MDAnalysis code that builds the backbone (N, CA, C; Angstrom):
import MDAnalysis as mda
import numpy as np

u = mda.Universe.empty(627, n_residues=209, atom_resindex=np.repeat(np.arange(209), 3), trajectory=True)
u.add_TopologyAttr("name", ["N", "CA", "C"] * 209)
u.add_TopologyAttr("resid", np.arange(1, 210))
u.add_TopologyAttr("resname", ["UNK", "UNK", "UNK", "UNK", "UNK", "UNK", "UNK", "UNK", "UNK", "UNK", "UNK", "UNK", "UNK", "UNK", "UNK", "UNK", "UNK", "UNK", "UNK", "UNK", "UNK", "UNK", "UNK", "UNK", "UNK", "UNK", "UNK", "UNK", "UNK", "UNK", "UNK", "UNK", "UNK", "UNK", "UNK", "UNK", "UNK", "UNK", "UNK", "UNK", "UNK", "UNK", "UNK", "UNK", "UNK", "UNK", "UNK", "UNK", "UNK", "UNK", "UNK", "UNK", "UNK", "UNK", "UNK", "UNK", "UNK", "UNK", "UNK", "UNK", "UNK", "UNK", "UNK", "UNK", "UNK", "UNK", "UNK", "UNK", "UNK", "UNK", "UNK", "UNK", "UNK", "UNK", "UNK", "UNK", "UNK", "UNK", "UNK", "UNK", "UNK", "UNK", "UNK", "UNK", "UNK", "UNK", "UNK", "UNK", "UNK", "UNK", "UNK", "UNK", "UNK", "UNK", "UNK", "UNK", "UNK", "UNK", "UNK", "UNK", "UNK", "UNK", "UNK", "UNK", "UNK", "UNK", "UNK", "UNK", "UNK", "UNK", "UNK", "UNK", "UNK", "UNK", "UNK", "UNK", "UNK", "UNK", "UNK", "UNK", "UNK", "UNK", "UNK", "UNK", "UNK", "UNK", "UNK", "UNK", "UNK", "UNK", "UNK", "UNK", "UNK", "UNK", "UNK", "UNK", "UNK", "UNK", "UNK", "UNK", "UNK", "UNK", "UNK", "UNK", "UNK", "UNK", "UNK", "UNK", "UNK", "UNK", "UNK", "UNK", "UNK", "UNK", "UNK", "UNK", "UNK", "UNK", "UNK", "UNK", "UNK", "UNK", "UNK", "UNK", "UNK", "UNK", "UNK", "UNK", "UNK", "UNK", "UNK", "UNK", "UNK", "UNK", "UNK", "UNK", "UNK", "UNK", "UNK", "UNK", "UNK", "UNK", "UNK", "UNK", "UNK", "UNK", "UNK", "UNK", "UNK", "UNK", "UNK", "UNK", "UNK", "UNK", "UNK", "UNK", "UNK", "UNK", "UNK", "UNK", "UNK", "UNK", "UNK", "UNK", "UNK", "UNK", "UNK", "UNK", "UNK"])
u.atoms.positions = np.array([
    [-141.922, -106.133, 179.811],
    [-140.743, -105.799, 180.411],
    [-140.042, -107.089, 180.724],
    [-138.697, -107.105, 180.233],
    [-138.045, -108.350, 180.410],
    [-137.722, -108.629, 181.909],
    [-137.991, -109.928, 182.358],
    [-137.721, -110.206, 183.743],
    [-136.441, -110.556, 184.213],
    [-135.430, -110.591, 183.046],
    [-133.927, -110.754, 183.377],
    [-133.174, -109.506, 183.228],
    [-132.148, -109.333, 183.963],
    [-131.387, -108.092, 183.963],
    [-130.682, -107.868, 182.722],
    [-130.194, -108.853, 181.918],
    [-129.781, -108.733, 180.650],
    [-129.305, -110.026, 180.128],
    [-129.093, -110.054, 178.850],
    [-128.622, -111.412, 178.155],
    [-127.039, -111.435, 178.207],
    [-126.418, -112.541, 178.319],
    [-124.943, -112.778, 178.311],
    [-124.618, -114.002, 177.432],
    [-123.825, -113.915, 176.490],
    [-123.512, -115.196, 175.841],
    [-122.306, -116.117, 176.484],
    [-122.538, -117.180, 176.549],
    [-121.520, -118.091, 177.174],
    [-121.219, -119.241, 176.335],
    [-119.990, -119.378, 175.785],
    [-119.536, -120.521, 174.888],
    [-118.736, -121.407, 175.630],
    [-118.922, -122.724, 175.380],
    [-118.074, -123.706, 175.864],
    [-117.392, -124.445, 174.810],
    [-116.058, -124.299, 174.664],
    [-115.321, -125.082, 173.576],
    [-114.604, -126.143, 174.228],
    [-113.722, -126.894, 173.405],
    [-113.344, -128.234, 173.767],
    [-111.931, -128.336, 174.695],
    [-111.617, -127.260, 175.425],
    [-110.559, -127.339, 176.400],
    [-111.042, -127.997, 177.636],
    [-109.931, -128.567, 178.406],
    [-110.353, -128.941, 179.914],
    [-110.886, -127.700, 180.377],
    [-111.619, -127.920, 181.608],
    [-112.166, -126.840, 182.526],
    [-113.695, -126.766, 182.456],
    [-114.384, -127.750, 182.169],
    [-115.859, -127.771, 182.095],
    [-116.349, -127.233, 183.443],
    [-115.851, -127.509, 184.551],
    [-116.342, -126.892, 186.006],
    [-116.523, -125.479, 186.025],
    [-115.539, -124.751, 185.428],
    [-115.532, -123.434, 185.256],
    [-116.753, -122.803, 184.591],
    [-116.865, -123.400, 183.487],
    [-118.133, -122.798, 182.696],
    [-119.465, -123.270, 183.267],
    [-119.545, -124.401, 183.906],
    [-120.834, -124.748, 184.584],
    [-121.053, -123.904, 185.735],
    [-119.974, -123.642, 186.615],
    [-120.053, -122.751, 187.753],
    [-120.446, -121.252, 187.355],
    [-119.916, -120.857, 186.279],
    [-120.353, -119.595, 185.749],
    [-121.679, -119.379, 185.289],
    [-122.263, -120.438, 184.636],
    [-123.578, -120.486, 184.313],
    [-124.422, -120.532, 185.366],
    [-124.014, -121.346, 186.424],
    [-125.074, -121.399, 187.592],
    [-125.112, -120.187, 188.322],
    [-123.799, -119.412, 188.399],
    [-123.991, -118.045, 189.221],
    [-124.606, -116.927, 188.396],
    [-124.555, -116.993, 187.100],
    [-125.384, -115.990, 186.159],
    [-126.964, -116.254, 186.407],
    [-127.284, -117.429, 186.449],
    [-128.680, -117.923, 186.634],
    [-129.101, -117.281, 188.003],
    [-128.206, -117.570, 188.961],
    [-128.837, -117.266, 190.189],
    [-128.938, -115.680, 190.362],
    [-128.007, -115.012, 189.654],
    [-128.177, -113.411, 189.747],
    [-129.170, -112.832, 188.674],
    [-129.949, -113.707, 188.126],
    [-130.967, -113.330, 187.251],
    [-130.557, -112.752, 185.827],
    [-129.591, -113.267, 185.246],
    [-129.192, -112.969, 184.009],
    [-129.845, -114.149, 182.997],
    [-130.117, -113.767, 181.837],
    [-130.483, -114.612, 180.766],
    [-129.212, -115.120, 180.128],
    [-128.986, -116.290, 179.848],
    [-127.882, -116.796, 179.326],
    [-127.974, -117.531, 177.920],
    [-127.341, -117.124, 176.916],
    [-127.392, -117.922, 175.552],
    [-126.162, -118.844, 175.667],
    [-126.358, -120.076, 175.421],
    [-125.268, -121.057, 175.698],
    [-124.948, -121.625, 174.408],
    [-123.670, -121.642, 173.961],
    [-123.024, -122.273, 172.800],
    [-122.066, -123.417, 173.275],
    [-122.253, -124.513, 172.587],
    [-121.393, -125.595, 172.952],
    [-120.914, -126.327, 171.750],
    [-119.491, -126.434, 171.707],
    [-119.051, -127.092, 170.444],
    [-119.171, -128.696, 170.689],
    [-118.938, -129.415, 169.771],
    [-118.954, -130.779, 169.756],
    [-118.080, -131.321, 170.633],
    [-116.840, -130.847, 170.580],
    [-115.731, -131.106, 171.572],
    [-115.910, -130.910, 172.991],
    [-116.811, -129.764, 173.119],
    [-117.111, -129.347, 174.601],
    [-118.055, -130.473, 175.152],
    [-119.139, -131.066, 174.407],
    [-119.895, -131.943, 174.939],
    [-119.180, -133.170, 175.412],
    [-118.177, -133.607, 174.679],
    [-117.382, -134.616, 175.197],
    [-116.619, -134.303, 176.505],
    [-116.100, -133.170, 176.730],
    [-115.515, -132.719, 177.828],
    [-116.385, -132.522, 178.982],
    [-117.505, -132.063, 178.700],
    [-118.564, -131.920, 179.916],
    [-119.019, -133.209, 180.525],
    [-119.189, -134.213, 179.513],
    [-119.387, -135.795, 179.999],
    [-118.132, -136.085, 180.759],
    [-116.897, -135.992, 180.292],
    [-115.806, -136.680, 180.755],
    [-115.537, -135.976, 182.190],
    [-115.448, -134.737, 182.296],
    [-115.036, -133.832, 183.488],
    [-116.265, -133.738, 184.642],
    [-117.414, -133.585, 184.062],
    [-118.558, -133.116, 185.096],
    [-119.782, -134.212, 184.941],
    [-119.638, -135.215, 184.077],
    [-120.716, -136.092, 183.974],
    [-121.929, -135.517, 183.479],
    [-121.741, -134.483, 182.704],
    [-122.886, -133.778, 182.029],
    [-123.089, -134.273, 180.833],
    [-124.184, -135.076, 180.515],
    [-124.422, -135.557, 179.138],
    [-125.552, -134.738, 178.458],
    [-125.212, -133.769, 177.659],
    [-126.084, -132.769, 177.203],
    [-126.614, -133.453, 175.768],
    [-128.026, -133.226, 175.391],
    [-128.493, -133.552, 174.317],
    [-127.865, -132.790, 173.084],
    [-127.891, -133.295, 171.854],
    [-127.494, -132.420, 170.714],
    [-128.780, -131.652, 170.217],
    [-129.854, -131.814, 170.759],
    [-130.996, -131.048, 170.372],
    [-131.071, -129.853, 171.370],
    [-131.246, -128.627, 170.575],
    [-131.212, -127.366, 171.473],
    [-132.216, -127.240, 172.588],
    [-133.396, -127.625, 172.302],
    [-134.418, -127.633, 173.289],
    [-134.334, -128.414, 174.384],
    [-133.896, -129.640, 174.039],
    [-133.737, -130.627, 175.276],
    [-132.414, -130.394, 176.084],
    [-131.425, -129.864, 175.334],
    [-130.211, -129.295, 176.093],
    [-130.514, -128.142, 177.012],
    [-131.244, -127.097, 176.478],
    [-131.761, -126.146, 177.320],
    [-132.610, -126.519, 178.528],
    [-133.561, -127.465, 178.382],
    [-134.322, -128.083, 179.374],
    [-133.291, -128.717, 180.342],
    [-132.359, -129.497, 179.868],
    [-131.479, -130.092, 180.814],
    [-130.656, -129.090, 181.787],
    [-130.165, -128.160, 181.156],
    [-129.358, -127.094, 181.805],
    [-130.473, -126.469, 182.849],
    [-131.485, -126.092, 182.324],
    [-132.440, -125.310, 183.199],
    [-132.818, -126.081, 184.451],
    [-132.974, -127.403, 184.281],
    [-133.366, -128.194, 185.406],
    [-132.201, -128.415, 186.399],
    [-130.803, -128.484, 185.864],
    [-129.789, -128.461, 186.580],
    [-129.538, -127.308, 187.466],
    [-129.898, -126.179, 187.123],
    [-129.620, -124.920, 187.769],
    [-130.835, -124.165, 188.175],
    [-132.071, -124.778, 187.992],
    [-133.265, -124.225, 188.657],
    [-133.547, -122.989, 187.847],
    [-133.222, -122.858, 186.619],
    [-133.522, -121.660, 185.775],
    [-134.986, -121.490, 185.724],
    [-135.371, -120.133, 185.446],
    [-136.618, -119.563, 185.116],
    [-136.725, -120.170, 183.514],
    [-138.215, -120.005, 183.072],
    [-138.384, -120.437, 181.654],
    [-137.650, -119.404, 180.820],
    [-137.059, -119.921, 179.733],
    [-136.241, -119.174, 178.809],
    [-135.058, -118.492, 179.167],
    [-134.636, -118.798, 180.426],
    [-133.630, -118.234, 181.023],
    [-132.111, -118.643, 180.607],
    [-132.225, -119.966, 180.276],
    [-131.026, -120.637, 179.795],
    [-131.451, -121.084, 178.286],
    [-130.840, -120.575, 177.248],
    [-131.217, -120.909, 175.752],
    [-129.865, -121.408, 175.137],
    [-129.974, -122.833, 174.788],
    [-128.766, -123.316, 173.951],
    [-129.295, -123.183, 172.496],
    [-128.141, -122.819, 171.714],
    [-128.050, -122.854, 170.332],
    [-127.263, -123.519, 169.877],
    [-127.696, -124.570, 168.608],
    [-126.669, -125.353, 167.998],
    [-125.843, -124.649, 167.245],
    [-124.582, -125.283, 166.810],
    [-123.428, -124.657, 166.220],
    [-123.665, -124.221, 164.807],
    [-124.931, -124.561, 164.257],
    [-125.124, -124.110, 162.878],
    [-126.540, -123.317, 162.912],
    [-126.887, -122.899, 163.958],
    [-128.216, -122.050, 164.196],
    [-127.974, -120.657, 163.743],
    [-127.813, -120.189, 162.550],
    [-127.458, -118.996, 162.085],
    [-128.516, -118.025, 162.204],
    [-129.923, -118.460, 162.651],
    [-130.697, -117.472, 162.888],
    [-131.066, -117.132, 164.155],
    [-129.969, -117.530, 165.149],
    [-130.065, -117.280, 166.532],
    [-129.589, -115.853, 166.808],
    [-129.991, -115.170, 167.763],
    [-129.705, -113.781, 168.238],
    [-128.133, -113.619, 168.063],
    [-127.462, -114.439, 168.582],
    [-125.947, -114.316, 168.806],
    [-125.223, -114.098, 167.523],
    [-125.890, -114.506, 166.254],
    [-125.211, -114.436, 164.952],
    [-125.380, -113.144, 164.254],
    [-125.991, -112.323, 164.859],
    [-126.272, -110.872, 164.144],
    [-125.888, -109.771, 165.141],
    [-125.115, -108.686, 164.780],
    [-124.889, -107.617, 165.504],
    [-126.247, -107.012, 165.947],
    [-127.204, -106.914, 165.314],
    [-128.494, -106.357, 165.669],
    [-129.236, -106.878, 166.640],
    [-128.718, -108.145, 167.190],
    [-129.486, -108.868, 168.212],
    [-128.658, -109.535, 169.353],
    [-127.337, -109.732, 169.217],
    [-126.498, -110.387, 169.997],
    [-126.203, -109.521, 171.246],
    [-126.181, -110.184, 172.348],
    [-125.666, -109.579, 173.466],
    [-124.303, -108.830, 173.467],
    [-124.038, -107.783, 174.189],
    [-122.795, -107.118, 173.986],
    [-121.688, -107.698, 174.888],
    [-121.999, -108.630, 175.756],
    [-121.008, -109.475, 176.491],
    [-121.038, -110.957, 176.266],
    [-119.624, -111.454, 176.160],
    [-119.608, -112.853, 175.709],
    [-118.391, -113.367, 176.488],
    [-118.593, -114.543, 177.141],
    [-117.545, -115.330, 177.727],
    [-117.401, -116.723, 177.021],
    [-116.071, -117.079, 176.669],
    [-115.823, -118.512, 176.293],
    [-115.026, -118.975, 177.253],
    [-115.826, -120.153, 178.005],
    [-115.025, -120.786, 179.177],
    [-115.592, -122.224, 179.308],
    [-114.636, -122.957, 179.153],
    [-113.064, -122.890, 178.801],
    [-112.998, -122.531, 177.302],
    [-111.711, -122.095, 176.974],
    [-111.586, -121.653, 175.652],
    [-110.363, -122.476, 175.030],
    [-110.640, -123.317, 174.137],
    [-109.607, -124.049, 173.574],
    [-108.580, -123.285, 172.619],
    [-107.300, -123.673, 172.526],
    [-106.415, -123.014, 171.634],
    [-107.009, -123.000, 170.295],
    [-107.487, -123.979, 169.855],
    [-108.168, -123.969, 168.426],
    [-109.213, -122.912, 168.455],
    [-109.983, -122.620, 169.410],
    [-111.053, -121.561, 169.234],
    [-110.468, -120.193, 169.332],
    [-109.356, -120.141, 170.141],
    [-108.707, -118.784, 170.177],
    [-108.215, -118.439, 168.753],
    [-107.449, -119.541, 168.127],
    [-107.055, -119.260, 166.745],
    [-108.238, -118.840, 165.879],
    [-109.220, -119.676, 165.782],
    [-110.427, -119.382, 164.851],
    [-110.798, -117.957, 165.138],
    [-110.931, -117.525, 166.336],
    [-111.679, -116.167, 166.640],
    [-110.517, -115.332, 166.161],
    [-109.359, -115.459, 166.331],
    [-108.265, -114.498, 165.991],
    [-108.087, -114.285, 164.501],
    [-108.647, -115.406, 163.614],
    [-108.562, -115.176, 162.319],
    [-109.881, -114.830, 161.678],
    [-110.890, -114.773, 162.473],
    [-112.304, -114.464, 161.967],
    [-112.932, -115.581, 161.200],
    [-112.691, -116.843, 161.455],
    [-113.134, -117.825, 160.771],
    [-114.544, -118.257, 160.705],
    [-115.159, -117.915, 161.771],
    [-116.596, -118.042, 161.826],
    [-117.149, -119.254, 161.336],
    [-116.635, -120.480, 161.591],
    [-117.071, -121.638, 160.823],
    [-118.086, -122.364, 161.673],
    [-118.487, -121.887, 162.801],
    [-119.502, -122.384, 163.552],
    [-120.216, -121.129, 164.420],
    [-121.298, -121.411, 165.109],
    [-122.127, -120.338, 165.816],
    [-121.198, -119.598, 166.894],
    [-120.378, -120.504, 167.656],
    [-119.722, -119.947, 168.700],
    [-118.453, -119.026, 168.159],
    [-117.877, -119.348, 167.101],
    [-116.964, -118.414, 166.425],
    [-117.531, -117.145, 165.832],
    [-118.641, -117.525, 165.175],
    [-119.458, -116.196, 164.727],
    [-119.889, -115.246, 165.741],
    [-120.487, -115.830, 166.878],
    [-120.747, -115.047, 168.015],
    [-119.644, -114.242, 168.462],
    [-118.496, -114.730, 168.604],
    [-117.415, -114.091, 169.179],
    [-116.988, -112.993, 168.024],
    [-117.159, -113.251, 166.893],
    [-116.726, -112.248, 165.766],
    [-117.638, -111.213, 165.870],
    [-118.968, -111.519, 166.189],
    [-119.914, -110.360, 166.158],
    [-119.668, -109.364, 167.502],
    [-119.192, -109.799, 168.533],
    [-119.038, -109.299, 169.752],
    [-117.870, -108.261, 169.395],
    [-116.771, -108.815, 168.735],
    [-115.554, -107.990, 168.425],
    [-115.893, -106.888, 167.530],
    [-116.658, -107.127, 166.340],
    [-116.943, -106.171, 165.319],
    [-117.877, -105.029, 165.930],
    [-118.791, -105.503, 166.903],
    [-119.655, -104.510, 167.530],
    [-119.192, -103.774, 168.683],
    [-117.798, -103.870, 168.847],
    [-117.110, -103.324, 169.979],
    [-117.692, -103.586, 171.362],
    [-118.163, -104.866, 171.468],
    [-118.595, -105.418, 172.809],
    [-117.366, -105.845, 173.617],
    [-117.881, -106.660, 174.647],
    [-116.874, -107.165, 175.610],
    [-116.818, -108.557, 175.470],
    [-115.623, -109.282, 174.999],
    [-115.395, -110.633, 175.012],
    [-114.306, -111.012, 175.648],
    [-114.512, -112.213, 176.523],
    [-113.619, -112.587, 177.643],
    [-113.375, -114.107, 177.257],
    [-112.106, -114.427, 176.970],
    [-111.728, -115.806, 176.709],
    [-110.779, -116.551, 177.864],
    [-111.342, -117.549, 178.290],
    [-110.697, -118.254, 179.337],
    [-109.966, -119.343, 178.966],
    [-108.697, -119.286, 178.283],
    [-107.994, -120.433, 177.666],
    [-107.415, -121.404, 178.832],
    [-107.468, -122.647, 178.569],
    [-106.950, -123.719, 179.572],
    [-106.088, -124.557, 178.702],
    [-104.788, -124.146, 178.722],
    [-103.634, -124.875, 178.011],
    [-102.472, -124.702, 178.702],
    [-101.457, -125.487, 178.541],
    [-100.163, -125.376, 179.087],
    [-99.203, -126.442, 178.489],
    [-98.163, -125.933, 178.229],
    [-97.586, -124.490, 178.079],
    [-98.182, -123.976, 176.889],
    [-98.118, -122.732, 176.603],
    [-98.519, -121.854, 175.493],
    [-97.458, -121.917, 174.460],
    [-97.693, -122.358, 173.147],
    [-96.767, -122.046, 172.265],
    [-96.726, -120.634, 171.913],
    [-95.895, -120.393, 170.911],
    [-95.640, -119.090, 170.284],
    [-96.781, -118.899, 169.475],
    [-97.409, -119.773, 168.768],
    [-98.685, -119.510, 168.174],
    [-99.814, -119.183, 168.863],
    [-99.920, -119.894, 170.065],
    [-101.072, -119.438, 171.042],
    [-100.909, -118.109, 171.574],
    [-99.640, -117.690, 171.913],
    [-99.358, -116.396, 172.355],
    [-99.539, -115.218, 171.185],
    [-99.249, -115.541, 170.016],
    [-99.349, -114.631, 169.045],
    [-100.896, -114.352, 168.703],
    [-101.545, -115.425, 168.794],
    [-103.001, -115.268, 168.777],
    [-103.759, -114.475, 169.770],
    [-103.378, -114.679, 170.984],
    [-103.856, -114.018, 171.968],
    [-103.262, -112.539, 172.112],
    [-102.294, -112.416, 171.687],
    [-101.731, -111.019, 171.662],
    [-102.652, -110.167, 170.630],
    [-102.860, -110.847, 169.284],
    [-103.663, -110.270, 168.533],
    [-104.965, -109.778, 168.925],
    [-105.635, -110.797, 169.601],
    [-107.018, -110.454, 170.219],
    [-106.939, -109.495, 171.298],
    [-105.858, -109.614, 172.250],
    [-105.816, -108.509, 173.202],
    [-105.732, -107.103, 172.592],
    [-104.988, -106.994, 171.822],
    [-104.842, -105.712, 170.835],
    [-106.175, -105.214, 170.354],
    [-107.009, -106.079, 170.206],
    [-108.380, -105.655, 169.591],
    [-109.485, -105.522, 170.659],
    [-108.928, -105.588, 172.087],
    [-109.668, -105.346, 173.071],
    [-110.337, -106.521, 173.719],
    [-110.004, -107.694, 173.173],
    [-110.380, -108.859, 173.939],
    [-109.750, -109.064, 175.235],
    [-110.433, -109.595, 176.270],
    [-109.774, -109.939, 177.523],
    [-109.264, -111.358, 177.549],
    [-108.138, -111.641, 177.866],
    [-107.539, -112.865, 177.703],
    [-107.328, -113.286, 179.261],
    [-107.950, -114.189, 179.761],
    [-108.053, -114.686, 181.159],
    [-107.861, -116.075, 181.335],
    [-106.596, -116.464, 181.256],
    [-106.246, -117.975, 181.530],
    [-106.828, -118.517, 182.805],
    [-107.254, -119.791, 182.732],
    [-107.806, -120.460, 183.842],
    [-106.649, -120.827, 184.962],
    [-106.125, -119.775, 185.519],
    [-105.010, -119.750, 186.521],
    [-105.295, -119.331, 187.900],
    [-106.050, -120.047, 188.731],
    [-106.501, -119.651, 190.058],
    [-105.432, -119.208, 190.922],
    [-105.754, -118.229, 191.785],
    [-104.757, -117.911, 192.745],
    [-104.992, -118.803, 194.225],
    [-104.080, -118.624, 195.150],
    [-104.125, -119.500, 196.298],
    [-104.009, -118.623, 197.511],
    [-104.009, -117.264, 197.376],
    [-103.857, -116.532, 198.593],
    [-105.161, -116.485, 199.314],
    [-106.240, -116.983, 199.000],
    [-107.485, -117.340, 199.873],
    [-107.507, -118.653, 200.499],
    [-106.314, -119.258, 200.471],
    [-106.216, -120.644, 201.084],
    [-107.469, -121.675, 200.653],
    [-107.351, -121.772, 199.474],
    [-108.511, -122.762, 199.033],
    [-108.432, -124.200, 199.698],
    [-109.664, -124.683, 200.012],
    [-109.774, -126.061, 200.671],
    [-110.206, -127.107, 199.846],
    [-110.833, -126.590, 198.553],
    [-111.345, -127.670, 197.662],
    [-111.020, -127.185, 196.248],
    [-111.519, -128.027, 195.338],
    [-111.521, -127.768, 193.827],
    [-112.619, -126.830, 193.713],
    [-113.576, -126.779, 194.443],
    [-114.645, -125.739, 194.286],
    [-114.232, -124.424, 194.482],
    [-113.267, -124.199, 195.470],
    [-112.743, -122.911, 196.031],
    [-111.901, -122.490, 194.643],
    [-111.209, -123.283, 194.025],
    [-110.379, -123.002, 192.952],
    [-111.150, -122.387, 191.713],
    [-112.297, -123.274, 191.430],
    [-113.211, -123.019, 190.476],
    [-113.799, -121.607, 190.824],
    [-114.451, -121.410, 192.019],
    [-114.769, -120.164, 192.330],
    [-114.069, -118.960, 192.159],
    [-112.737, -119.146, 192.348],
    [-111.685, -117.997, 192.194],
    [-111.840, -117.438, 190.839],
    [-111.770, -118.394, 189.833],
    [-111.793, -117.867, 188.449],
    [-113.195, -117.392, 188.082],
    [-114.178, -117.951, 188.440],
    [-115.639, -117.440, 188.258],
    [-115.760, -115.924, 188.826],
    [-115.199, -115.807, 189.964],
    [-115.295, -114.541, 190.708],
    [-114.442, -113.387, 189.700],
    [-113.331, -113.837, 189.063],
    [-112.755, -112.815, 188.193],
    [-113.309, -112.573, 187.051],
    [-114.042, -113.564, 186.478],
    [-114.712, -113.317, 185.170],
    [-115.763, -112.255, 185.700],
    [-116.633, -112.589, 186.775],
    [-117.680, -111.874, 187.106],
    [-117.207, -110.219, 187.151],
    [-116.103, -110.269, 187.821],
    [-115.508, -108.784, 188.196],
    [-115.366, -108.058, 186.861],
    [-115.010, -108.745, 185.827],
    [-114.547, -107.989, 184.486],
    [-115.809, -107.884, 183.658],
    [-116.799, -108.583, 184.133],
    [-118.140, -108.347, 183.338],
    [-118.957, -107.113, 184.270],
    [-118.468, -106.826, 185.308],
    [-118.973, -105.643, 186.033],
    [-120.198, -106.216, 186.796],
    [-120.175, -107.483, 187.050],
    [-121.245, -107.950, 187.913],
    [-120.928, -108.317, 189.393],
    [-121.773, -107.597, 190.144],
    [-121.701, -107.684, 191.680],
    [-121.951, -109.078, 192.126],
    [-121.191, -109.685, 192.994],
    [-121.277, -111.074, 193.366],
    [-120.468, -111.363, 194.679],
    [-120.749, -112.451, 195.170],
    [-120.172, -112.963, 196.494],
    [-119.596, -114.244, 196.421],
    [-118.883, -114.540, 195.205],
    [-118.589, -115.872, 195.016],
    [-117.391, -116.349, 195.730],
    [-116.320, -115.426, 195.778],
    [-114.994, -115.817, 196.280],
    [-114.350, -114.610, 196.941],
    [-113.490, -114.879, 198.117],
    [-112.884, -113.872, 198.922],
    [-111.918, -113.104, 197.957],
    [-112.001, -111.717, 198.325],
    [-111.006, -110.949, 197.516],
    [-109.871, -110.600, 198.342],
    [-108.757, -110.183, 197.611],
    [-107.632, -109.866, 198.296],
    [-107.840, -108.750, 199.228],
    [-107.279, -108.944, 200.513],
    [-107.589, -107.811, 201.578],
    [-108.694, -107.888, 202.361],
    [-109.557, -108.841, 202.058],
    [-110.794, -108.971, 202.738],
    [-110.822, -110.413, 203.469],
    [-109.921, -110.651, 204.298],
    [-109.727, -112.014, 204.845],
    [-110.972, -112.292, 205.707],
    [-111.562, -113.500, 205.471],
    [-112.561, -114.021, 206.380],
    [-113.999, -113.629, 205.637],
    [-113.841, -112.824, 204.748],
    [-115.241, -112.388, 204.127],
    [-115.302, -112.637, 202.652],
    [-116.543, -112.498, 202.039],
    [-116.902, -112.543, 200.611],
    [-117.273, -111.396, 200.122],
    [-117.086, -111.371, 198.772],
    [-117.713, -110.169, 198.016],
    [-117.148, -108.969, 198.498],
    [-117.863, -107.861, 198.770],
    [-117.455, -106.436, 198.907],
    [-116.306, -106.317, 199.915],
])
């Protein structure tokens, strides 16, 4: 019997916003989900620049690094390289039904919208769409051009959730971590995952329910 609740795919692409993805990964691990992590080349640069996380290009070493960072169980975090076409996420017969790309660059939005599948992250997103799974994209770009908006509209009409990294302020955030938690909480809400990450509207002074 699998010791984890279920598997979820988490993609990091080259947009600014690495702290969102890292915090989401941390919470998913704490809640006992297995996470398949896909990281673009540009995302590695962003992770280093914004969060001082220098991930190895080697799948196993990167998995070990993230596992140590978040105190994950063995095999709870599995990093797959951008050309590992034999990974579970590359096939509809094995891929998790839920996937989040956080942060999601405008280029990745475009590639997913056109079905490019030039790397594993794009292919994994394509699989989730064709299998009628749940795909959440967290674009971090401003302003949006008409091209960006048309691509997002196309994906939204296919059932993809477009959730720009636009944290609210009604919970009176006191730190950057509070703003990051706001977005992570919204992502978890849409994944249908119970959590106590950020204060909800109407629940002043409390977290979660």
